[in-house]
N, C-alpha and C positions, 0 to 999 in steps of 0.2 A: 678586612681591616683588623689590625691587632688591637687588643684591649689595652687601655691605659691602666697600669697597676699602681698600687701604692708604692712609695719609695721603700727600698729595702731597709728593714730594721724599724719601720714605722707601720704599726698594725692597726687595722680597724677593730672596733669593739662592737660586735653584733648584739642585737637585743637580748639574746639568751645570756650572753656574757655580761651585759650591762647590769643585770640583776645581781650577779656576783659582786661586781664592783660597788653597786649601791649598798649591798649588805656590809662590805668592808668599810666603806666610807661612813656609813651610819655609826658603826662602832668606834671608828677612829675619832669622829667628831664628838661622840658621847664621852669617851674616856678622856680625851684631851681637855674638854671643857669642865669635866668633873674635878680636875686637878687645878682649875683656875686659870688655864691658858686661854687666851683670846685669839681669834682668827685674824690674820693679816694677809693681804693679797698684794702682790707686786708684779711688775711686768716680766714677760718671758724673755725680753730682749734688754740688754744692758750694754754700757760701754765696755769694750774688751779689757780695758785697763783695770776695771773693777775686779775682774777674775784673776788676771795675771798678778796683780799686787797681793790679793788675799790668799790665793791658792798656792802660788809659788811657781816661778818660771820653769823649775826643773821637774815639776810634776808631769805625769803622763797626760793628765787632762789638758794642761796648757800646751805641752809639746806635741801631742798627737790627736787629741779627741775633741777639740773645740770646733763648733760651727761658727766661723768668723766671716763677716761680710763688711763691705764698705757701703755706706749710704750715699746718696746723691751729692753730699757735701764732702765726701772723702773721709768721713769719720769711721773708725773701726768699731763695729758693734758685734755682739755675739749672742747666740741663743744660750740661755742659762744652763750650765752643766751641773749645777748644784744650787741649793737655796740659801745657805748661810750668808754669803757675800751680799746678795740682793736684799736679804732681810736686814742686815746691819745698815746697808746704804739707806733703806727706807726709814729705819728708826732715826738715823742721823738727820736725814733730810726733813723729816716730819717732827723733829724735836721730841721724840718719844722717850729719850734717855735722860733728858735734863732734869726732870723732877720725879722720875719714876724708875722702878726696876721691873720692866714689863716681862711677863711670861706670855710668849706668843706661839701660835702654831700656824702652819700653812700646808697646803696640799695641791699638787698639780704636776704638769709635765716638765721634765728636764731633758736635755739633749746632749748626747756624746757621740762623736763620729768614731765608732770602733767597730770591729768586725762582728756582725750579728751572729750570735751563737745561742745555744741553749742557756737560758737564764739572763741573756743580755739583749737589749734592744737599743736602737739609736734614739728613739723617743721612749722614755719610760716615766712612770709616775712615782712620785715620792711624797710621803707625809712626814713632817718633822715638827719638833718643838724646839724653841730657843728660850733660854732663861738669861736675862741680862742683869748685871749688878750684883750677882752672887758668885763668889769664888771658892767657897769652902767645899768639903767633901759631901756635905748634906744635899746640896743641889744636884751633885752628880748621882747620889743615891736616889733622889727623887725622880730624875729622868729615867733611870734604870727601872724603878718601880712602876712608872707610868707605862713603860714598854711591857713589863711583866703583866700588868693589869690588862693590857690590850690582848696579849696572847691568850689569857684566860677567857676573855670575852669572846674571842674567835675560836676557842676550844682547840688550840694548837700548842699549848704550853708543854705538853708531854713530849713533843718531838723537837724541842728546841733546847739548846744549852748555851749558857752565858760564859764568855771569856773576858777577862779584864787585864789591864796592864797600866803602867804609868810611863809617860814620856818625860816626866820631870819638867824643868824650865829650860829656857834658851841655853843657859850655860851647861846644864846637864847634857843636852843634845849635842852641843858643840864638842864636849869631851868624848861622848859616846861615838859620834861620827868618826873622830880621829882613830878611836880604837877599832871600829868596824873597817875603816879604810885599810888600816895596817893588816887586819885579819884577812880581808878578801883579796888583798894584793898578792898574797901567797897562793891564791887559787885562781889567778887571772885566766889561766889557760882553760879552766873549767867553766868560766862564766859566758853566758850568751851575750849577744851584742847589746841588748837592752840593759842587762845588768852591768856591763862594762861602762855604758853611758851613765848609769846611776851611781857607779863607783866614784866617778869624777864629780858628779853634780850633787848627789845626796844619797850616800850609802844606806841610809835607813830604809829606803824604798826596796832594796834587795831583799829585806826581811819579808816582804809581801809577795815574793815571787811564787808562782804556782808550779815552777819547774821541779820535777822530782829530784833531779840531779842537784839542784841548788838547795832544795829542802834537806837533803842529806848533809850537805856542807854546813848548813845552819845548825845542825845538832851540836857542833863544836864552837859556834860563835859566842862571843862575850854577851853577857846579859846586861841590859840597861839598868836593872834593879841595883846593881853594884855601883852605879854612877849617880844615883839620885842624890840631890842636895837634901839637907835636913828637912826643910819645909815640905818638899815633895814626898819624902819618905813618910813623914807624919800624916800628910794628907792621904796617902795611899793606905796606910794602916787603918786610919779612921774610916775610910770608905769600906774596907773589908769588914770591920767591926759592925758598921751600920747595916750592911747587906746581910751579914750573918744573923744579927739580932732581928732583922725583918723577915727571916726565913727564906732568903733568896740564895739558891745554890749557884756557885760560880767556880771557875777554874782560873788561876793566874797563868796567863800565857805570856812569857817573857819575850816572845818574838812578835807579839801583836803590835802593829803600827797602823796608822791611818795615812791615806795618800795625800792629805792636804796640809800645808805648812802652818795653818793657824791653830793646830791642836797643841794643847799644853796639858801636862799632868794626866788625868784619867783618860784612857781610851777603852772602849768596850765593843764587843760584837756578840750578837745573838746568832747562833749557827743552827741550821736545820739538818736533820738526819736524812741520809739516803737520797740526796739530790745532786751528788757529784761535786765538782770543784767549786762551782758557784754557789756556795752554801751559806753565805752571809746574808741574813734576812734584814738585819738592822745593825747600825753601828753609830758611834759618836765619840 
């Protein structure tokens, strides 16, 4: 009789490894709560519409990576591919935003149906913080400082580097998308099928391509920094001042984007050294 094995991309955590997980989880919980963030827990399964509306229909997550099912009543439901949409839904449903500006954290499994490879799993764990009711650069700085504190607690800060960028507001991105579309159109013959799809749906996503050929093309692509509205430019300058005064080292990466449509203004990634292409440890 053949053995029943775990589903590809969904892995067991044996007792020896559980101790490593518990070590990380202890420090995550300690650092997050020390900054005044409170834990929230919400379901692994949500209405599919929640993610398609929040993340964006053109994103790879919605187009290719969601675990979608129909329940017995024919309703479309999905395993959560990320946490922010569910966290916002929980805050609205439980009236947490009406009289407060909550700082929340959560930790748990997420699910994406993508090809399992080094650094990628179909079931993976994520720990996150969310701050509601604050829009200025100082809350962006705080979130980055929380992450830096965690790296120090885990003794890995020496092998990580921080990259930041600004996506501006909706109008900024609209103008920048048109500029990118014009730029990439002249390279259509060099784009892969996924990038050609993104060219029509959302050319910003091509900036996140891992293809070496496309990365070379990106060296000559326009920078979003030149398209920032006044408010976003001031916001980004103040963020950099705050990080510098707090002793946080960073690099401005004008090609840095995030794969979800709800991002505005500040985006950042902490990247690890010597781990290959899947080097982003943390982002927001």
